[in-house]
C-alpha positions as CSV (number, residue, x, y, z in Angstrom):
1,M,18.0,-4.9,-2.9
2,F,17.2,-1.8,-0.9
3,I,14.0,-1.1,1.1
4,A,13.5,1.9,3.3
5,S,10.3,2.7,5.2
6,F,8.8,5.4,7.4
7,A,5.4,6.1,8.9
8,T,3.4,9.1,7.7
9,G,0.4,11.2,8.8
10,P,-2.1,11.0,11.7
11,W,-2.8,7.3,11.1
12,Q,1.0,6.4,10.8
13,A,0.7,4.5,7.6
14,N,3.9,3.0,6.3
15,C,5.5,4.4,3.1
16,Y,8.2,2.3,1.4
17,L,11.0,3.0,-1.0
18,L,11.9,0.0,-3.1
19,A,15.1,-0.1,-5.2
20,A,17.7,-2.5,-6.5
21,G,20.2,-0.5,-4.4
22,P,21.3,3.0,-3.4
23,G,21.8,5.2,-6.5
24,S,19.2,3.4,-8.6
25,D,15.6,3.8,-9.8
26,C,13.0,3.2,-7.1
27,V,9.3,2.6,-6.6
28,I,7.4,4.5,-3.9
29,V,4.8,2.4,-2.2
30,D,1.9,4.1,-0.4
31,P,3.0,7.8,0.0
32,G,0.5,8.8,2.7
33,M,-0.5,12.1,4.2
34,G,2.3,14.5,4.9
35,A,4.9,12.2,3.4
36,M,6.8,14.6,1.2
37,E,9.4,15.9,3.6
38,M,10.6,12.4,4.8
39,L,10.2,11.0,1.3
40,G,12.4,13.7,-0.2
41,R,15.0,13.2,2.5
42,G,15.1,9.5,1.9
43,L,15.4,9.9,-1.9
44,E,18.2,12.4,-1.5
45,E,20.1,10.5,1.2
46,H,20.2,7.3,-0.9
47,H,20.4,8.9,-4.3
48,L,17.3,7.3,-5.6
49,N,15.4,8.2,-8.7
50,P,11.6,7.6,-8.4
51,V,10.1,6.1,-11.5
52,G,6.6,5.2,-10.2
53,V,4.2,5.1,-7.3
54,A,2.4,1.8,-6.4
55,L,-0.7,1.9,-4.2
56,T,-2.0,-1.1,-2.2
57,H,-5.4,0.6,-1.9
58,G,-7.1,4.0,-2.1
59,H,-7.5,5.1,1.6
60,I,-6.2,8.6,2.1
61,D,-3.6,7.6,4.8
62,H,-1.9,5.6,2.0
63,V,-2.4,7.9,-1.0
64,G,-2.4,11.4,0.6
65,S,0.8,12.5,-1.1
66,A,0.4,10.6,-4.4
67,R,-0.6,13.6,-6.4
68,E,2.3,15.7,-5.1
69,V,4.8,12.9,-5.8
70,C,3.5,12.6,-9.3
71,Q,3.8,16.4,-9.9
72,R,7.3,16.7,-8.4
73,Y,8.9,13.6,-9.9
74,R,6.8,13.2,-13.0
75,T,5.9,9.6,-12.2
76,P,2.8,7.5,-12.9
77,V,0.6,6.3,-10.0
78,L,-0.5,2.6,-10.2
79,C,-3.8,2.3,-8.4
80,P,-6.1,-0.8,-8.0
81,V,-9.0,0.1,-10.4
82,D,-11.7,-0.6,-7.9
83,D,-10.3,2.1,-5.6
84,R,-9.5,4.8,-8.1
85,H,-12.5,6.9,-7.1
86,L,-11.0,7.3,-3.6
87,L,-8.2,9.4,-5.1
88,S,-10.6,12.2,-5.8
89,D,-13.3,11.3,-3.2
90,P,-11.5,10.1,-0.1
91,M,-14.6,10.5,2.1
92,A,-16.1,7.6,0.1
93,G,-13.8,5.3,2.2
94,L,-14.0,7.1,5.5
95,M,-16.3,7.8,8.4
96,A,-17.9,11.3,8.4
97,E,-15.8,12.2,11.5
98,A,-12.7,12.3,9.3
99,A,-13.9,15.3,7.3
100,P,-12.4,18.0,9.5
101,L,-9.0,16.3,9.4
102,L,-9.0,16.2,5.6
103,T,-10.1,19.8,5.4
104,Q,-7.2,20.7,7.7
105,Y,-4.7,18.9,5.5
106,Y,-6.1,19.7,2.1
107,G,-8.6,22.6,2.4
108,S,-11.3,20.4,1.1
109,T,-12.7,16.8,1.3
110,R,-12.6,16.6,-2.5
111,L,-9.2,16.2,-4.2
112,T,-7.8,16.2,-7.7
113,E,-6.3,12.8,-8.6
114,P,-2.7,12.5,-9.8
115,E,-2.0,13.6,-13.4
116,E,-1.1,10.1,-14.6
117,V,-3.0,7.2,-13.1
118,V,-2.6,3.6,-14.3
119,D,-5.6,1.4,-13.6
120,V,-4.3,-1.8,-12.0
121,A,-6.4,-4.9,-12.8
122,P,-6.6,-7.7,-10.2
123,G,-3.7,-10.2,-10.6
124,S,-1.8,-8.0,-13.1
125,H,2.0,-7.6,-13.2
126,H,3.7,-4.3,-13.6
127,L,7.5,-3.8,-14.2
128,L,8.9,-0.8,-12.3
129,A,12.5,-0.1,-11.4
130,G,13.4,-3.6,-12.4
131,F,10.8,-5.2,-10.2
132,D,8.0,-7.4,-11.4
133,L,5.2,-6.2,-9.1
134,E,2.2,-8.6,-8.9
135,F,-1.0,-7.1,-7.5
136,L,-2.8,-9.7,-5.5
137,H,-6.4,-8.6,-5.2
138,A,-7.6,-9.1,-1.6
139,P,-10.7,-7.0,-1.0
140,G,-12.5,-6.7,2.3
141,H,-10.8,-3.6,3.7
142,T,-11.7,-1.7,0.5
143,P,-13.1,-3.1,-2.8
144,G,-9.7,-2.7,-4.6
145,C,-7.4,-3.6,-1.7
146,S,-4.4,-5.5,-2.9
147,M,-1.1,-6.9,-1.8
148,I,2.0,-6.3,-3.9
149,R,4.3,-9.3,-4.3
150,F,7.7,-9.6,-5.9
151,I,10.5,-12.2,-5.8
152,D,14.0,-11.3,-4.7
153,D,16.9,-13.6,-5.7
154,E,18.4,-13.4,-2.2
155,Y,15.4,-12.9,0.1
156,G,12.7,-14.8,-1.8
157,P,9.0,-13.6,-1.9
158,I,8.3,-10.1,-0.5
159,V,4.7,-9.0,0.0
160,M,3.7,-5.4,0.6
161,S,0.6,-6.5,2.4
162,G,-1.0,-3.0,2.8
163,D,-4.1,-3.1,5.1
164,V,-4.9,-6.7,4.4
165,V,-2.8,-8.4,7.0
166,F,-0.6,-6.9,9.8
167,A,1.6,-8.5,12.4
168,G,-1.0,-10.2,14.6
169,S,-4.0,-8.6,13.0
170,I,-5.8,-7.6,9.8
171,G,-7.3,-4.5,8.2
172,R,-10.6,-3.2,9.6
173,T,-13.8,-3.9,7.7
174,D,-16.2,-1.3,9.2
175,L,-15.3,1.6,6.9
176,P,-17.4,2.4,3.8
177,G,-16.5,-0.2,1.2
178,G,-15.4,-2.7,3.8
179,D,-17.0,-6.1,4.1
180,P,-16.1,-8.7,6.7
181,E,-17.3,-11.7,4.7
182,V,-15.3,-10.6,1.7
183,M,-12.2,-10.1,3.9
184,A,-12.7,-13.6,5.3
185,T,-12.7,-14.9,1.7
186,S,-9.5,-12.9,0.9
187,L,-7.8,-14.3,4.0
188,E,-8.6,-17.9,3.0
189,R,-8.0,-17.6,-0.8
190,V,-5.3,-15.0,-1.1
191,V,-3.4,-14.7,2.2
192,R,-3.5,-18.3,3.3
193,P,-1.8,-19.7,0.1
194,L,1.2,-17.4,0.5
195,D,4.5,-19.2,0.9
196,D,5.6,-19.4,4.5
197,A,8.9,-17.8,3.5
198,S,7.2,-14.6,2.4
199,H,8.3,-11.5,4.1
200,L,5.3,-9.3,4.8
201,L,5.7,-5.5,4.8
202,P,2.3,-4.2,6.1
203,G,0.6,-0.8,5.8
204,H,0.9,-0.2,9.5
205,G,3.2,-1.5,12.2
206,P,6.2,-3.8,12.0
207,A,7.3,-6.3,9.3
208,T,6.5,-10.0,9.8
209,T,6.6,-13.2,7.9
210,M,3.9,-15.5,6.6
211,D,5.2,-18.3,8.8
212,Q,4.8,-16.1,11.9
213,E,1.3,-15.0,11.0
214,R,0.1,-18.5,10.1
215,R,1.2,-19.7,13.6
216,T,0.1,-16.7,15.7
217,N,-2.3,-14.4,13.9
218,P,-5.8,-15.2,15.4
219,Y,-7.5,-14.1,12.2
220,L,-5.7,-16.9,10.3
221,Q,-6.2,-19.6,12.9
222,A,-9.5,-20.7,11.4
223,F,-7.6,-21.9,8.4
224,A,-4.8,-23.7,10.4
């Protein structure tokens, strides 16, 4: 298995390249704002063929390059259905203060969604690049916010945890569409049951494990 990651844009969101190995098909997870240069470099360096984009949620710092990726590589974009509106109306998930930044990047606060969008239902499985990607619906940060889980023969469960849970923290709930009570339910019912051996690859910051977060993350201590 091959996973590469790099941070993109003003909010330093993690973009991931997921493949069976160098020289094979790959999935691009969360291509954020300004991701194309580093993304292209990674694909070329490792001789990867992108066959799809998977989004953990619809915030612009995670989807900002999705349309350009779709156009350049002719790939579908898998988006949690409850966040699809954010692909064309990013301000619906942001504070008003973000409008000048979006205008600087895109010339407008309204965008055109990618040409091929696949609506992802909660709990559904999608086969891409040989990976069985399971979308675990964990709202609270956004209505459609999800974690993407797959099982590797060597490393076990791997969870792209997006902005649900980070190393030592969780996603914020004060943006439009966020809800702290819903997030608490997601932490208890979706995050807490994850296997301790799960490797967590979050939307911001370093990788961690479920065992580490269960022991040290203050937001999970209530369920200890």
